[in-house]
VOPATOR-284146 format. One record per residue (C-alpha): residue in one letter; x, z, y. Coordinates in steps of 0.5 Angstrom, whole numbers, plus 500, padded with zeros to 3 digits. Layout:
<rs>
AXZY/...
</rs>
This chain:
<rs>
M463637496/T457636491/K457630486/V451627490/S455627496/K461624493/L456618490/S453617497/Q460617500/K462612495/I456608496/I457608504/V464605503/V462600499/L456598504/V461598509/L466594506/T461589504/A458588511/I465587513/F466582508/M459578509/A461579517/T468575516/Q464570511/M459569517/S464569522/A468564518/V462559518/L460560525/S467561529/G470557533/S468552539/I465547535/D458546539/F453543533/T448541539/K452535540/P449529539/E455527533/F451533529/D445529528/F444530521/D444536516/K446534510/I453532507/I455529501/F462531498/T465532491/T469538488/H475535487/Q481539485/P488537487/Y492536480/S498541478/G504541473/Y506533473/E509528478/N507530485/H507523488/M502519492/I501514486/D499519481/G492522484/N489516483/F490516475/G484519471/F488523466/L491527472/G483529474/V482536474/K476537469/G469540472/G469535479/G462533481/L458530486/Y454534491/I449534497/L450540502/N444542505/D443545512/A450544513/F450547520/S446553519/G451558516/R447559510/P448552506/T445550499/V448545495/T445540490/N448537484/V446529485/L448528478/Q445534474/N439530471/S442523472/V443519465/C447513465/K442507464/N447502461/G454500459/R459505455/Y455511458/A448509457/G444515455/K449520457/K450524463/L457524467/S459531466/G465535464/G470530467/N472528475/V469525480/Y474522485/S472517491/F465515493/D462511499/L454512502/S451505503/Y449503510/D441505509/A444512506/K440511499/Q445509494/I452512493/V458508489/F463513486/A469513481/Y469518475/T473519469/D472523463/A479526465/Q482526458/N488530459/S493525456/Y499524461/G501517461/V496514457/W491509459/N485508456/E477508457/N477516457/T483517461/T482512467/Y477512473/H471507473/I466506478/F458508478/K453507483/V447512483/N441513488/V442519493/D436523489/G440522482/T436516479/D438510477/L445512475/T449505473/Q456504470/L459498474/T466498471/D470500465/G476499461/S483501460/V485501468/N483505474/D478503478/F477507484/D476508492/P469504492/R466502499/W460498501/L461491504/P456489510/D454483505/G452488499/R458487495/I463493494/V471493495/F475497491/I482499488/S484496481/E490496477/R487489474/R492484477/G497487473/G505489474/Y508496475/G512500481/R519499482/C521506483/H519510477/Q522512471/R515512468/K509508467/V506507474/P501501475/T500497481/F493497484/N490492489/L484490493/H478487489/T471486490/M465485486/N457485486/A453491487/D451490480/G459490477/S459482476/D464477479/I470482480/R475478484/C482480486/I483479494/S490481495/F496479491/H501483495/E506486490/T506493491/N500498491/E494499496/W490505497/S483507501/P480501504/C474502509/V470497513/D471498520/N466496526/N467489526/G466488519/M474488517/V477492511/A482497513/Y487500508/T493502506/R499498504/W506500501/D510494504/Y516494500/V519488500/D527489501/R526495504/G527503503/A522506498/T519511502/H517507508/P512505510/H505506507/S502503514/A495501516/W493494514/I487490516/T484484512/T477480512/P472482506/D475476502/G482478503/L484473508/D490474513/A492481511/R496484517/S499490519/I495495524/T501499526/L508502525/N510497519/Y517497522/P518504524/N524504529/S525511532/G532511534/A538512530/E535516525/W529512525/W526514518/K524521522/N519524526/V514519524/P508519519/M510517512/M504514510/Q497513513/N491514508/S484515508/L483511513/R476511517/A473507523/I471511528/P464510531/N463506537/S471505537/N476500535/K480507533/Y481509526/V482516523/A487517518/T491523514/A498523515/A500524508/P507524504/H510520499/H512525494/A506529494/Q498528494/N493525500/Y493531504/G497533511/P495533519/L490528521/I491522526/I488517530/I490510530/D489506536/P490499535/D489497542/V495500545/E502496544/D506498538/D513501540/D514502532/N514509534/L508514536/S505510541/T499508537/I498515533/T495521536/K496527532/I489531532/T491537528/P497540532/D498546527/C500541522/K507537522/Y508531518/P510532511/E516529509/T519527515/E518533520/V517538514/A518538506/A513534502/T509539500/T509543506/D503543512/Q498539507/K492543510/Y488537512/G485531508/T479526508/P477526515/Y470523517/P469521524/L463523528/S466520534/E473520538/E472528539/Y469530533/F470530525/L469532518/C474534514/V477538508/Y482544510/D485549507/P489554511/N493556505/A495549502/N502550501/T501554495/N501551488/G496546487/A492550482/N490555487/K488550493/R481551495/Y480546501/G473547504/I469543508/Y470543516/A468541522/I473540527/D475537534/T481534538/K482540541/G484544535/N478548534/K475548527/S469551523/L468552516/L461549513/Y462550506/S467553501/D466553493/P469559490/N472555484/R474548486/S476544492/C472540496/Y473533498/S471527502/P465530506/V460524509/P454525513/L448523509/K445519514/P444511515/R449508519/P449501523/V451495518/P457492521/N458484522/I458480516/I464476516/P462469512/G466469506/T470463503/T467459497/K469461490/P473456487/T469454480/G476451477/Q483451479/A483453486/P486448491/D492449495/G491452502/V494450509/V499454512/S501453520/I506456524/M505454532/N512455534/I517458530/Y521460536/D516465539/T520471536/L520478538/L528478538/P531472540/F535467535/P542466536/S544462542/G544454540/T540455534/K536449532/I531451526/K530445521/E526448516/L522453513/R524456506/I518459502/W520465497/Q516467492/V516475490/Y515476483/P511483481/K514487476/T512487469/T517492466/V515499466/L522503468/A525501475/N532500472/D529495466/P533491468/I537493474/V535486478/S541487484/Y546491487/E542496490/G539498483/T546502482/E545506487/S539510484/L535510478/W529509482/A532503487/G528497484/R528490487/N523484486/T526478482/R524472486/G524465486/L525459491/L519455491/G522450496/S522448503/V518444509/P520441515/V520444522/E518440528/E522439534/D517443538/G518449532/S511448529/A510447521/S504446517/F505445509/Y500446503/L501453499/P498455492/A494461492/G495467489/K503467490/P506473494/V511469498/F516470504/F518465509/Q525464512/A527460518/V533455516/D538452521/Q542446522/D547448517/G542450512/T543458513/A537463514/V537465521/Q531470520/T527472514/M520476513/R521483509/S514483507/D509478503/T503474505/Y499470500/L493465500/V487468496/P483463491/G478459496/Q482460502/T483454506/R488456512/L493461514/L495461521/C501464524/Q503464532/G511465531/C516468527/H516476528/E513474535/P510481539/A504483536/R500484542/K502477546/A497472547/A499465544/P500461550/N496455551/P499449549/E500443553/S499439547/V497440540/P503442536/L507436532/A506439525/L498439526/R498432528/R500430521/E498431514/P501438512/S508437508/K508439501/I513444499/T520440497/P522444491/D530446491/P534442486/S539448485/Q539450477/G537457477/A533458484/R527459481/P527464479/M533466482/S539467476/F546469478/P548466470/R544460472/L545459479/I552461481/Q556463475/P557455473/I560454479/L565460479/D567457472/K568450475/K571451481/C574458482/I576462476/S583457475/C585462481/H580468481/N582469473/G585476474/S591475478/R587474484/V582479487/P576478486/D576476479/L571471478/R571470470/Q564472467/G568478463/N564483458/I557484459/D556491462/S553496457/Q549499463/T547493468/K548487463/W551484469/F557479468/S564482471/S564477476/Y557479479/K560486480/N566484483/L563480489/K559485491/P564487497/Y563480500/V555480500/A551483506/L546487504/F540490508/D541497505/E549497508/M548494514/Y546500519/P548508519/G544512515/A542507511/N541507503/W536504498/D531509500/R532508508/V533501509/Y532499516/P526495516/R527490522/T531484521/E536482527/P536474527/G543471525/K545478522/F544478515/G545474508/S550468508/R551469516/A553476515/S557475509/K564475508/L563470502/Y560465506/Q565465512/K570464507/L567458503/K564454509/T572453511/G573449505/H575455500/G574453493/N573445495/L565446494/T561440494/Q555441499/D550442493/E555448491/L555451497/H548451498/S547454492/F551460494/I547460501/I541461498/W543466493/L546470499/D540469504/S535471498/G536478501/I538482495/A543477492/P540478485/F543478478/F536477474/G531472476/D525476471/Y524482468/K524480461/N528475457/I534478458/D538475453/A536468455/Q538469462/L545471460/R545465456/G544461463/E537459460/Q531457465/V526463464/E519463467/P517469471/S512473467/L507475472/E506470478/
</rs>
């Protein structure tokens, strides 16, 4: 064979291989059963970011929101002729120069673009950007996300937020304001051995002014969206007296943060091993057009925001299992419940076109190392079909959104912004006997206790070890808390009382003996300017319609009660050295002095926990949520409280003391009751000022 023939043969082989490759690529674009002539696909441009999953650091649901983990080189783009099979890409920020703030006169280049939203008229984009200075665990203006807005054509680039906190996940509200997630409120996570700030819902004007915190929940929140009714749906880590990894469920609130409520699966209860077979986290929520349903990513706790895609139907009765949830990607299991945390993270950032068709990102090989992931933009349907629209050869795509106008939802009237100290609002409960699980027979509720949970103000989970659960793991942190006091409950089960704004609280129903019968393991709050919060009952069925009252509830016929502060020294914040140890010294150690079990002397302060010996020795006599059910531990705490089966009523200590053992006064017995009923029987009342607390001094909470 001549050299020319050999060369020709090689050329033919190359051409054939190239043709096969191109055909494969074209097939990848056009394959599947997605019919782009459907009315859902009445657009031809898609906005998206290139946002590479980080690798090499902590792999946790929190971390993707930290700017120092942003992979440099991300941008904001428009995919043109999206369904043609030959799309082109426009870099929105290529020629954009910021007109104000610290970035005035500069381009946003070399850093990372994260989350964004398109205005209802499809003319402006609001997005989060960071310089992505890779200084792990360092918070400054170069390592955090800040929010910007820009016109779709790249003009009028404006900086809206700045500082040493992360601001991200911005979404346009119907009235022109912006809701977003921010670390501005302060506080830290309770299950970390590193710095992990808490971030919550905030709003601001479209020019970045008038920033308001609209959630005083004590733990993290994510990915708000505005639904078709103008409400804000988002993800909340509901972590008061629960296990660390359940739940992170869908919640809903008004654009001002009023009346925050769970949408679904806040109390997972799928049998003996209730923590299995349900989504760990419902994130990246988006409201489906012309529907009450939402689409979301079923993400893990210990990995990034990818997983199977689900539809949440709030019109279906929630069975605390999977009744409200339908998986629309059958080729993907729930990470961290059905499979390992980093397994089956194939999908992410769904955008609904209808109840049947969606845009999303997808990587069939996503179980590889984060640096190798290449999520492309796909159109999918609920039948398991998918078509690749675009894939960047160097980076992953993220959050595809159609570039077209969309209807403006209802504008929900807001609260009046207080000009000074916000006045107390009124909380009203119609009938505390309206419950999901019945109270013990013969129970008469006499009052409500109001507990405040304090956000964590120290960085490490076990600094300090607040309560017994903290010895189970380095990551088993619990809230400190304080008893604000109590209010009366009327004969018909109604209550009405004033509550200060800005304090995360939970309520307890207290019987005629002064013991708690039911308790919340969540928190609620009033935002400044909120005048009223209404509750039907005490953990009543969520879909049960309130009955027409024969008359106005008794508590609503009178002036709301003022909270009567609890008189016990050491109840606010709740401190074992101040509340319980003085009683032990006065009434108990004459017998329980080492010659009788338990030894209730203060003893030496433990070098690890800083606890008194008496506190450690009382643990076997205390009822704790994380020990009540088979399989329970600090990470998997059964989330539902059964009336009458917790706290003092379930403790060996109270059963002994109420017989007259120790010859306690009523006030002394009450101190033991509230300590046991608090949910965790804490040792420390605050995260700081440890030495002062050990001396039994009054210490005010560092962050309320």
